[in-house]
C-alpha positions in Angstrom: 2.8 20.1 2.2 0.2 22.8 1.5 -3.5 22.7 0.7 -5.2 25.4 -1.4 -8.7 25.9 -2.7 -10.0 27.7 -5.7 -13.5 28.2 -7.0 -14.9 29.5 -10.2 -18.3 29.5 -12.0 -19.1 28.3 -15.4 -22.3 29.4 -17.2 -24.0 26.8 -19.3 -26.6 27.4 -21.9 -28.3 24.1 -22.8 -28.6 20.5 -22.0 -25.4 18.6 -22.6 -23.4 21.8 -22.8 -19.7 20.9 -22.7 -17.2 23.6 -21.5 -13.4 23.5 -21.5 -12.3 24.5 -18.0 -8.6 23.8 -18.5 -7.6 27.5 -18.5 -9.4 28.2 -15.3 -7.8 25.1 -13.7 -4.3 26.1 -14.8 -4.9 29.6 -13.5 -5.9 28.2 -10.1 -2.7 26.1 -10.0 -0.5 29.1 -10.9 -2.2 31.3 -8.2 -1.8 28.5 -5.6 2.0 28.5 -5.9 2.0 24.7 -5.8 4.8 23.3 -8.0 4.4 19.5 -7.4 1.2 17.8 -6.3 -2.3 17.1 -7.4 -5.4 19.1 -8.3 -8.9 17.7 -7.7 -11.6 19.2 -9.8 -15.2 18.9 -8.4 -18.5 20.1 -9.7 -21.3 20.7 -7.3 -24.7 19.3 -8.3 -26.0 15.9 -9.2 -26.4 16.6 -12.9 -22.9 17.9 -13.6 -19.8 15.9 -14.5 -16.1 16.5 -15.1 -13.8 14.4 -17.3 -11.2 14.9 -20.1 -11.5 14.8 -23.9 -9.8 16.3 -26.9 -11.9 19.5 -27.1 -12.6 19.5 -30.8 -15.9 19.8 -32.8 -16.1 16.1 -33.7 -15.9 14.9 -30.1 -18.1 17.8 -28.9 -20.8 16.0 -31.1 -19.7 12.4 -30.4 -19.8 12.6 -26.6 -23.5 13.8 -26.4 -24.4 11.3 -29.2 -22.8 8.5 -27.1 -24.7 9.6 -24.0 -27.9 9.7 -25.9 -27.4 6.1 -27.1 -26.5 4.9 -23.5 -29.0 7.0 -21.6 -31.9 8.1 -23.9 -34.2 10.9 -22.8 -37.3 9.2 -24.0 -37.3 6.1 -21.8 -38.8 5.6 -18.4 -36.8 6.8 -15.4 -38.3 6.4 -11.9 -36.8 9.7 -10.9 -39.6 11.3 -13.0 -42.2 9.9 -10.7 -40.7 11.6 -7.7 -39.9 15.1 -9.0 -41.7 15.3 -12.3 -38.8 17.4 -13.7 -38.0 15.2 -16.7 -34.2 14.9 -16.0 -33.8 11.3 -14.8 -31.5 10.8 -17.8 -29.4 13.9 -16.7 -28.8 12.4 -13.3 -27.9 9.0 -14.8 -25.5 10.5 -17.3 -23.7 12.6 -14.7 -23.4 9.6 -12.4 -21.9 7.5 -15.1 -19.1 10.1 -15.8 -18.7 11.4 -12.2 -18.4 14.8 -10.5 -14.6 14.9 -10.1 -11.2 14.4 -11.7 -7.7 14.3 -10.2 -4.8 15.7 -12.3 -1.1 15.7 -11.3 0.7 19.0 -11.0 4.3 18.9 -12.3 6.5 22.0 -12.3 3.5 24.2 -11.7 1.5 22.9 -14.7 -1.5 20.5 -14.9 0.0 17.3 -16.3 -2.3 16.8 -19.3 -1.6 15.2 -22.7 -1.1 17.3 -25.8 -4.7 17.0 -26.9 -6.3 16.6 -23.5 -8.5 19.2 -21.9 -10.6 19.1 -18.7 -14.3 19.5 -19.4 -17.4 20.3 -17.5 -20.5 18.5 -18.9 -23.8 20.0 -17.8 -26.3 17.2 -18.3 -29.3 19.1 -16.9 -32.2 20.5 -19.0 -32.1 24.2 -18.0 -29.2 26.6 -18.4 -27.4 27.4 -15.1 -24.2 28.5 -13.4 -22.1 25.6 -12.2 -19.6 26.1 -9.4 -16.3 24.2 -9.8 -14.0 23.6 -6.8 -10.3 22.9 -7.3 -8.6 21.4 -4.3 -4.8 21.5 -4.7 -2.4 19.6 -2.5 1.4 19.7 -2.8 4.5 21.7 -2.4 
């Protein structure tokens, strides 16, 4: 069994920016030489999240709309009292989805469904560079 790490950065441009990181993830798997195992994707920062969707225009609108309904920006968040940075909703949204995702590796490929892509969701208000870590374990 071998353990490999890969890191890459993703630049986001606005609040609730959603980026397809599947190509970078598959590239990391290929460079690792791991044929069978798992890949764990992790985003550093408490306002970023990783999950999967069908990366198409409808869902790129539906996911932010759903998060707006569940965690509206314009309600009171105690986090605002501590830091006064207006992103309590960003932290709550990211916590709900989570910062990591585990994907099986089969025959050197991420084992994803036909219409399934790995996405980074940047929930925070300002644009930024997010660092993604991919930890791969296998043979």
